[in-house]
Structure formats: structure tokens, C-alpha cells
N, C-alpha and C positions, 0 to 999 in steps of 0.2 A: 464481523466487524460492526461496531456501533455506528449510528448516524452522528453527524456533528451535534445535533440537538441533544442526543443522549450523552455524548461526552461533556457538553457544556453543563448539563444537569448534574453529572457526576462531580464535576469540579465545584459546582455550587454546593452540593451535599458535603463536600470536603471543606467548605468554608469560604470559597471565593465567590462572593456575591456580585462581582463586577464583570464576570465573564459572560459572553453571549455566544450564540451559534456562529456569528460572523467572525469571532476570534479563533475559531477552531478550524484547522486545516488537516484533513485526512487524505490518505492516498486515494480513497474512493471519490472524494470531492475533487481532488486534483485531476484524476483521469477523466472524469465527466466534464470538468471545466476545460481541460486541454482539448477534448473532442469538440466541444462547443466553440471554443476560440478558433479552432482550425476550420470551422464551417461544416463539420460533419453533419449530415442530415439523413443518413440511411439508418439501417437497423444493425444493432450489435447482438452478437451471441455472447451471453453473460454466464460465466461460471463464478459463483461467489455467494456471499451471504445476503440475507434480506436487507442489511444495512447498505450494501453496495447497490442493490436493486432500487432501494428507496432514493438514493442519491441520483440515480439515473432518471427516475420518475420525476423528481423535483426539478431537474434541469431539462426535462422534456425530451429525453433521448429514448427512442424506441429500442426495445430489446426483446430477446427470446431467451427463456431459460428452460432447462429440462429438470424438473424436480417433482417428487411425489408421483401423482398419477400420470404426469407428463414425461416420466423418465423413459429413457431408451434402453432396450435390451441389447445384448451383443448381436443378435440377429437383426434387430430393428435398426441399429445404427448403420448396418451395411446396406440396407435397402431404402432407407428414408430419403426422400427428395431434398435437395439442398435449395433453400430459399435464395433466389438471386438478389433479394433486397438486403441480405446480410453482407456487410462490407468489412466488418471488424470482429475480432474475437477479443474479449476482455476477461482476464482471469484474475480472481482474487482468492482469498482464503475460503475454501468450501469444505466444511466438515462432513458433507455428504457426497464427497467426490466419488465418481464411479467410472467404469469403462465407457459407458454410453456417452457421458459428457466429453471425456477426452477424445473418444473416437469421432464424435461429431465435429469437435473443434479441429481435429487433425484433418478431416476431410475438407472442411471449409478453407483452411489455410493452403492445403496442397492442391485441391481441385478448383477452388474459386479465387485463390491468391488473396485471401482476406488479410487485412492488417492484423498484427498480433501485439496486444498490450497486456501488461501485468501491473497490478496495483503496487506490489513491492516484491522483493526477493529475500525477505527474512527467511533464513534456513530453518529456524526453529520457532516454536511457540512455547513459551515458558508458562506453565500453570503453577498454582500453589503447591502441587504435589509431584510434578514430574515435567520432563521436557518432551514435547511432541513435535511432529513435522510442521513447519511453518509454510507460508505461501510459496516461498522460493523452492522448497522441496517438491511441492505439487506442480509448480510451473515447469520444473525440470523434466517432469514426465512428458508434458506436451512439447517442450522445446526440443527434447531428444527425438521425439517422433517426427517433428516437422523439419528438423535440421536448421532451425532459425531461433535467434534470441529475440525476446519481446522488447518493445519500447516500454520502459519502466517509469511509472509516475512517482513513486515514493522515493525517500532518501536512499542513496545519495544522489539520485538522478537530478539533473539540472531542470527537469520539467517542474518539479514542485518548487524549486527556487524561483523560477520565472513567474509562476502563479503567485507566490508569496509577494514578490516585488510588485507585480502588476496590481494586485488587490489591496496591498497595505502600504506600499511605499517603503518596504523594509530597508533599513540601513544596516548592512552587515557589520560595520564598524561599531555599532551600538547594540549588537546582538550576541547572545551566548547560546549555543546549541547544547542542550542538556539531554542526555540519554544514556542507555545502558549497553548499546551495541557499538563496537569499534568500527565495524565495516559498513555501517549505515549512518548512525547518528553522528559519531565523531568525525568520520570521513566527510560527511556532508558539511559540518561546520568548518573543518579545516580547509576544504576545497573552495569554500565561498567566503573566505577571509573573515569568518566569525571567530569569536572565542568559543572554546569547547570544554564541556565539563562531563566527565564520565561518572555515572552513578554506579557504585560497586555493589548494589543490592539486587542486581538483575542478572543478565545472562553472562556477563564478563567477570572472570575471577582474576586474581592477582597474577597468577602464572601466565594466563593468556595476555594480560596487559604487558608484562615484562618481555614477552616474546614477540610483541607486535611492532610492525613498522608504522602503524597508525597510532599516534600519541596525542592524548588530550592535553590541553594546557592546564587543566585542573581535574582533580578527582575528589569524590566525596562518598561517604558512607551514609549520609543523611540528607534528604532533600531540604531540611531546615537550614542547611548551610548556604543555600542559594540566596536567601535574604541577606545574610552577612556578607557574602561575596559581592552582591550588587551594591551594598552600601559602601564597601571599601574601594569600588572601582571609580 
């Protein structure tokens, strides 16, 4: 997952010169902000990308990761001592996921009763060439092991909605949620009294839309339609 600054730069490269880092809200930023707002001051066990780690660093949250030379073997995860300062497990999209990370997180939650958080529960990751497991598929590995569901930061969770409102003064009646996932993007918009627009160039196809109980108010095959939509409202 990219940092907010990287997403802002990507939007600038696409021609939006007005966007800044403060305009970008990711699930990584949301979970770090949620922990800070709740007064969390201990250490987090982090499973996820460098972008997730950078967000925690920027917000001053201490964390431990097991990557590279610091990785845990199957034998190592069984014998390693658990740090009493770790009070939460946060899991995001980790494309180097392994048994050691899941095993260590399992032990923390079961043996130390650590809180359990996830950045999002997207089941798939759509690449230009294929569909691969998303964060939600990886989180299910851990949640199955510990018999507990995580507190989720990303859409459609109310956590990100509250962060948006507190940071920006968001008015849902003047907001349209645009996205390509019915069970996250559109559900988030519909649940929070926003307008919702489904982009049909991503993960959702027409057959899935017709069979879904989650219905967007608008759909489009081109992001360029957003400007026309906004002008007509």
C-alpha cells in the first residue's frame, strides 16, 4: 500500500494539481489515527507493507515487524518470547506473508489478549493481468486461527467515516462515494447517507451488480462521467 504522499503525487501526475497529502485518506492512515485518537501508547505488531509502516512512523506509533533477516521460522515462532509491551496486532496487505508472521500474531492475540485490527477486508487484489488474494483473504487466515474478527479501519467500517468527519467536517449529503466494489465502496456510501457511484471498470461486473442487494445510485464505465454528474447535481 502506498503512503498518502505517494497517492497525492499519483493524482498530481494524472493532472490534479490541487490535491495534497491532507486530502488523501487511506486505511493505513485511518488505523494509525484511530489508535492515536484512542490514546494508544504501547507497541503494535505490524503485518503489512512499507507504506503502512511509514504511516505508523509518521504518527509516532511504535511497532515491531518480522521481515527479511528478522523473519521467524516455524521453529522460531514457537519458542520466541512475547514482548509484554505489544498490546495490538495490526494487519494490512503483506505480499511477503508467511507462517512466522501469522504464528507470532496468533500467539500475541491468544496468549497476551492483544487487540486485533485490520486495515481493510477486501477479498481480492485486482492487478492489470489477474486477480490475486486481497487483505481480507490474508486476514481470514489469522481470524480463523484466533477465533476473533478484527476491528476494521477501512470501508465500509464506521471507523474511517468518523475519521473523515473529524478531520474534514465531511457533509454526507454533499458527498458521492465513487468506487468499484459493492461490499466496501458502495455499501460505505449507502450506509452513511451519501450518494454512491459504481465504476464498472474494476472488480464488479454487470452480472454481480444485477444479483446484489447493495445497489448504487449511479454507475459509470468512465471516470470522466464524474465531472458531468457533479455539474448536474
